[in-house]
C-alpha positions in Angstrom: 18.6 4.2 16.7 18.8 7.8 15.5 16.8 8.0 12.5 13.3 5.9 14.2 10.9 6.4 11.5 7.7 6.0 11.3 6.6 3.2 8.7 3.0 2.3 6.8 2.9 -0.9 4.5 -0.2 -0.8 2.7 -0.8 -4.1 0.8 -3.7 -2.8 -2.1 -4.4 -6.0 -3.3 -7.3 -6.4 -4.3 -7.7 -9.2 -6.3 -9.9 -12.8 -5.0 -9.6 -14.7 -8.3 -8.6 -17.7 -7.7 -8.5 -17.3 -3.9 -7.3 -13.9 -1.4 -3.9 -14.4 -0.9 -1.2 -14.0 2.6 0.5 -10.2 1.5 3.9 -12.1 2.6 6.0 -9.9 0.4 4.3 -6.8 3.2 4.8 -8.5 5.5 8.4 -9.2 5.0 8.9 -5.7 4.6 7.3 -4.4 7.6 8.8 -7.2 9.7 12.5 -6.2 8.4 11.9 -2.3 9.2 10.2 -3.5 12.8 13.9 -5.6 13.3 15.8 -2.6 12.3 14.1 -1.2 15.3 11.7 1.2 13.0 8.0 1.4 14.3 5.8 -0.5 12.1 2.1 -0.3 10.9 0.7 -2.4 8.0 -2.9 -1.8 6.3 -3.9 -4.9 4.6 -7.6 -3.6 2.1 -8.1 -7.0 1.0 -11.4 -6.9 3.4 -11.6 -3.3 4.1 -15.3 -2.0 2.9 -14.2 1.0 2.6 -10.6 1.6 1.9 -10.3 5.3 1.8 -11.9 5.9 4.8 -9.5 3.3 6.5 -6.5 4.4 4.8 -7.2 8.0 6.0 -8.1 7.0 9.4 -4.4 5.2 9.6 -2.7 8.3 8.7 -4.4 10.6 11.0 -3.8 8.2 14.1 -0.2 6.9 13.1 0.9 10.0 11.3 3.7 7.7 9.4 7.0 9.4 8.0 7.4 6.3 5.2 4.5 4.9 3.4 5.3 1.3 1.4 2.8 0.3 -1.5 2.8 -3.6 -2.3 1.0 -4.8 -5.2 0.1 -8.8 -5.6 0.0 -8.8 -9.6 0.6 -5.7 -12.2 -2.7 -7.4 -13.6 -4.9 -9.9 -13.3 -3.5 -12.6 -16.2 -6.9 -12.3 -18.0 -5.6 -12.5 -21.5 -9.1 -12.0 -22.6 -10.9 -9.6 -20.1 -7.2 -7.8 -18.9 -8.2 -5.6 -16.2 -4.3 -3.3 -15.2 -4.0 -3.1 -11.1 -1.1 0.3 -11.9 -3.7 1.8 -13.5 -6.0 1.5 -11.0 -4.0 3.0 -8.4 -2.5 6.1 -10.5 -6.2 6.5 -11.3 -7.4 6.3 -7.3 -4.9 8.1 -6.2 -4.7 9.3 -1.8 -6.9 12.9 -1.2 -5.1 16.4 -1.3 -5.3 15.4 3.2 -3.1 13.1 2.8 0.3 14.4 2.2 2.8 11.3 3.2 0.8 9.1 0.7 0.5 11.7 -1.9 4.1 12.4 -1.7 4.5 8.5 -2.1 2.4 8.5 -4.9 4.2 11.0 -7.1 7.1 9.2 -6.3 5.8 6.1 -7.7 4.1 6.7 -11.0 7.7 8.5 -11.8 8.1 4.4 -12.0 5.0 3.0 -12.9 4.1 3.5 -17.2 
């Protein structure tokens, strides 16, 4: 494959209510990219204590060409106490040195309202 890419798939779901779930969608994308010949790493942030440190470390060590972001739900499905996970992602964004992820977030912000 001439255009082999280094692909990082991030599962950014942190919601454990009613229970933590396996990031099946992110796994399917990672498997498909791997099957297509790309070098793939996946980071499930569900049980990471320091999300930003783990992400920074992964980006520095792996240096991905492409980053995919997987989110289980856009909100917590609670009408009485709603929480938007999209807003959390938009506000949280990556640090300045994480250019690959920063570009991904900038692109995502165009489509996330």
